[in-house]
N, C-alpha and C positions, 0 to 999 in steps of 0.2 A: 067629281072624283079624279076622273082625263085630265079636266082643265089644272087641277091641287096639283096633278103630278108632275106633268107639266111646266106649272109657275117655279115648283121647289127644284127643278131641274134646270131653268134660265138662271134662276139665281145661282145655283149653283157653281153654272159654268161660269156667271160673270163673279163670280167671287176666284173661283180657280183663274180668270183674266188678269186680274188684276193681283193676284197672288204672282202672277208668271212674270208680267208685268213689273209688279217689285222688285222680285229676284231675278229680271234681266237686267232693270235698271242698275241693282246694287254689284252685278258681275262683271256688268261694262265698266263702273264707275271705279272697278276695281284694277282692270285691265288695265284701264287706260294710268289709273294712277302708276300702277309700277310701271309702266311703260311713259311718263307724264317726263325725264329728260332725255330719250331715247336722238338723238341726233337731227337726223331725219323728224322730228315731230315737234320736238321741245318747242321751236319760235313759233308754233303757230299753237301749242300750248300756252305759253306764255301769253300771248295775245288775245286768248280766245278761253280764261277758264273756267266763264260761268258755262259753259259746254260741257265740260268734266262734272261739275261739283253743283252742289249745292248753294244759290248764293241769295244775300237778302241785297237790293238796288238801291242809288245814292240818283237825286236823279243832278242835275246843273243848278247850278245857283238863278234864283229869278232875276239878276244882273249881273249879268256876265263879266268879269273882271278879266281885259284885255291888254296883256302888258304892250308900251312901244316898241317896236323895234326899229334895230339899225344894223342891217346884216353886214360890219362892212369889218369885223373882226378876222384876223388871220392868225389859225392857230398855230402854234408850233412845229416845227417838222420833226425836233427828236426830243429826246429827255435821256437823263443818265441815272441809274440807282446802282446801289455795288460799283461801280468803275465800268460796269456796261452801258452801251448807247443805244435807246428803246425806240426805232422809227416807230413816229405817234399815228400815222397809215397802218399799218404792222398790229402796233396795239390793238388796235381799234376791230380789225381784222380778225384777232389770234380770241380778243373779248368776246368777239362776237355780236357783237357792239347795234343793236336794234335801234336809239336814237341817243346826241347828245348834246345838250345845252350851257348854254351860259350865258347867266346875266350882270352886267355891270351897271351900276347905278339905277339898276329899276327896268333897267330896259334890257332886251333880249340884241347880245352882238351877235351871238351864232345859233344856230339851230339847225340839224341836220336828222335824217331819218332814215333809216334803215330798216331792208328783210323784208318789209311788207305794214314793219309800223308807220302811223299816220300819224297829222296832229288829234285827232279824236279817239284814236284808240288810247282802252282801258289796258294796263298790261301791269301784270303781279307785282305787287309790291317786294314780294318774303318778309322780309326783318325790319324793313325801312315801317313797315305798318307799327311797329313799334313806339320810333317817335311819334306817328299820328298819336298812340293811346296814350303814350304820354305828357300829349299836351291837351286832351281831351280832361285827363287827371286834374295837368294845371287848372283846366278853367272849373273846375267841380270844386278846385282846392282852394284857389281864391274866391268861391260862394260860399265857403266854409262847411261843406257837404264833407269832412272827412277830417281827419285828423293823421300828419304823417309818420306821429312818433307811435299810435295805436296799434298794437297786432291788428292781423287782416281779420281777424278770429271772431273779431270786436262786433264787425258790418258782415263779414260769410261767414255763419254761422256753419256750415256746411262744410269748410272745413276744417273744422275738429276733429283730432285724430288723424290728421293726417303731417307729411313732413310741414306745411304753412303753420298749424298750430302755436300762435303767439307768435309768431313771426312777425315784427315792424314792418310797417306797408313802406316807409323808407328804405329798408333794407333789399327788400323784393324791388322794387328798384330799381336799382342802383345793381340787379345781379349778384346779392351776396347773399343770398335766403338761406343758403346752408345747405339746400335740399339737392338730394342726391337722383341726379340722373346720366345715366348708361347710355352713350351716343355708340357702342358700338355695331358697328351695323352689318358684323359678319355673326351675332350673337341673336338670333333668333327673339328672343327672348328678352333683347334688353329695351327701354322704354323709348330708343329712337324709332328702332322698330315696330312696339305697340301703338307708338303713335300712329305710324302713318299706317297702319292696320286701325287704327278709329275713325282717322279720315278717309280713309280709301272706303269705309261701311257707313259711312255717316255716322257712326256712335256716338256717345254721349265723349261729347269734351270733359264740363265738370269729371266728371264719373272717371275720367283717368289725371284730373288736375288732383281728386282724392287720392289717387292709390298712391300717391310717391315718398320718398321718406324723409326724412332725415338726414344729412352724412358730416353738415362741420355746424358750430353756434354762428349763429346768424350774425352779423357785420362785420364780419373777420377774413372772409376772404371772398375774392368775385373770382366770380365761377358763373359763365354765359349760358344758362337754363333756359333755352324758350319759354318754356310753361311758365315761367315766373311771370312772364306776360299775361300768361291765360288769364291767371288767378287775379293779374288788378284788372282783366278786363270783367272777369266776374263781381271785384269790388265795384267798378263803375253803373254798373247796369242796377246793382244791389244800391248804392246812395245816391243815385238820379229817379230812379224807377221807369229806364228807357233802355233802350237796348242800344248797343254800339251805334249799328248804324242809323236810328236817332237822334243819337248823341252828334255826330259827325255830321247828318245833314243839318243840323239846330245851331251847334253850336262853331260850326266850319265851314263844312260848306255851302251854307247860301251865305253868313257873312262878310266869307271871305270873294265870294263871286268866281265858283269855281264852272272853271268854262264848257264841263263836259261831264256825261253820266259815269259814274263807275259801277263798282261790288265788292259786297264785302264776303267769300266763301264761309260758312255755315255747316253745322251739323244739320241732324236730321230733325233736330228738336227745334231750327234756325236761331240758336248761339253761334256767336262769326269766330271764325277764328281767329283771335285779336293775335296773337305772334305773329301773325305772315300775311293770311288772306285778304289783305285789301288792293285794288284793282284800280289804278287811276292813269289819269291822261300824262303824260313827261310834262308839260306844261303848267298842270296842278300841282302836282310833285313839285314841281321850281317855288310854287306857293307857300307850300310849310316852310322852305329854306329861308324867304324874303321874311318869311314871320318872325324866328330866329334871328336872321339879320336885322332886322328894327327892333328888336327886342318886344315882341309881342304885339307890336302894332300889325297891321295891315292896311294900306291907301289910308291913314289914318285913323282905321279905327282901333285899340286895343284891344287885343281879343282874348289876349292870356297877357298874366303880370309880367313885368319888367324881372321880376324879383324870382318868377318859377323858369325864366326863362336861362336867367344869370345859373339858379342854384343848376337847371337840368344838363350845364354845358358847363358844370366845375368840380372835378374830383374834389371831395372834403372829408379824403378819411385816405392812411397810406396805404390800405390796401387796392385800393383806384386810381393811383399815381401809373400816370405812364410809363415804358422805359421796363428795364431788369427789374422784376419783383418779383419778391417769391412769395407777396400774398395772393397773387394773381395770376390765373391761370393764361393771359394775352399780357402782352406789350402793350398793348391802349388801356388809355385812362378811359375811363365808366363815369357818367352822372345818371339824370334820369333818362334812360334808352337811349342814351349818346354816346359819343365813342369820342375821343381827345387821342389825336396822334403824338408823337412826339415830337419834342422841337420845330411846332409846323407855327410858332407866332401866333396863337391865338383860334386857330384853325377848329371846327370840331365835324364831325357830320353821321350821315345815318344808313347804313347797308345793309343788304340782302343779297343771301344767296343768291349764287351764277350772276354774280359781279354787278348787283343796282347800287344805286349810290349816288346821296345827295352831299354836298361839301358845298361849308360854309367857309367865306374868310375874310371875317366881316375887318379888316385893315384895308383890304381892297375893294369895299364895296361889291363884295362879290356870291354868286349864288351857282354851279353845276351842276349837273344832271345827269348821268348816264345811264340808260335800261339796257340791257344785256342777259344772253339767252346762252352763254358761256357753258356748254354742256363738260366738255373737258376741266372746266378751274379745278378741280382737282389731282388730278392727273402730274406726275411728277414732271419739275422744267414749267407746268404750267407760272399763267402770270399770279403773286403773290398780292396780299392787301398790300403790303408793303412799297409794290412796283405799282398799283393803286395809287397808293399815297402819294408819290413821288412823281408820278403822273402829271396829278391834282397841282401839288405845290411848284414846278414848273410852267404849268399853265399860269398859276394867280402871278410868275413873276413876270409876268408878261403885263401887268399891269400896276397902273402906280400905286403908292399909300394914299387912303385918303390926303384932302387939304388940311393943312395946321387949322384951319377953320371950322372943317368938321370934325377935326380929331378934338378941339377943345369947346366944342357946341355939344359936344359928347361926352367928353368929361364934366361939364357942367352939370349935366343932368343929372350925372352918376352921384 
């Protein structure tokens, strides 16, 4: 009898300890999320997100591809925007740059690391992850697993009754879902603050997606709603029967020879933060840029179709065009989770909050990557996205246009 009581007490104690540990982890994660972007910890956090959140793991490819390197390029010393000159050294310092890389003709010509970032460090992507998700969707589309013109609810039944019910997949890809999303950080019950609490607590990201409502007619107005990418992640898992991490490992990480391990932030169910939770090394971010530079090919292998790359980087409707556009909430053009700057001669880019960039200029055979932990990117007088584009464009102007033979060859391929 005494032994039975002791056994029951032991089990109860174990249960209490497990619950206490779970609660401690949740409270700690909530605290770390609240302070994630504080100046004194933001750099360390961006380089160690796996120490704060649940993650799934990506393993370096079995045959890592290493770029040839010729580090002889001298960066320009300044650039101008809107009549003002910006010294490049100050620009990098003011935007808390951790890494900057320039690849020209598939060769690294400039590579620099700061603030503790190293070649093998995986760094949070934020919304650059959206361009990876787009690529995975492109591969699935090439394999005939879904139809862009069909509603997402034909494939993801759990979204029926939500703001995504009946919305065409292509409209979601182009940030034109018509779903309402309140990004007022001062409103405790705003969608962005509800989402922050969801992530901090590890709650179901799928349930959050299902809670959003419709606002505008889909396919008529371009409005950046990060949750659009989250539901695209749901689509991908449904049509492939595999997680985002499995898809990325099999379809991109291995065949493209990613050099280093990566991580993808997850909720408590193991579902990835598709809209921005990927963690990748700078060299491996550059590989995504090279893939799109070469129309879906990497190191001689066609990873995603040329048709997808062209569609992903080409605005194809009035509400997606760059410039002063009353049908869009921003002045950059938009494709399939890729951005198109105004008057930049064929360039396009992926961008993540706090100043993460992959910039591609095909006419110069050029890819640039910038990783940052810019805690004051939203403050008055800070470097805007337009200023970043001016910097990239000025950097690109240092390089010659592709030789006539190359341009003719590419034209013939088209």
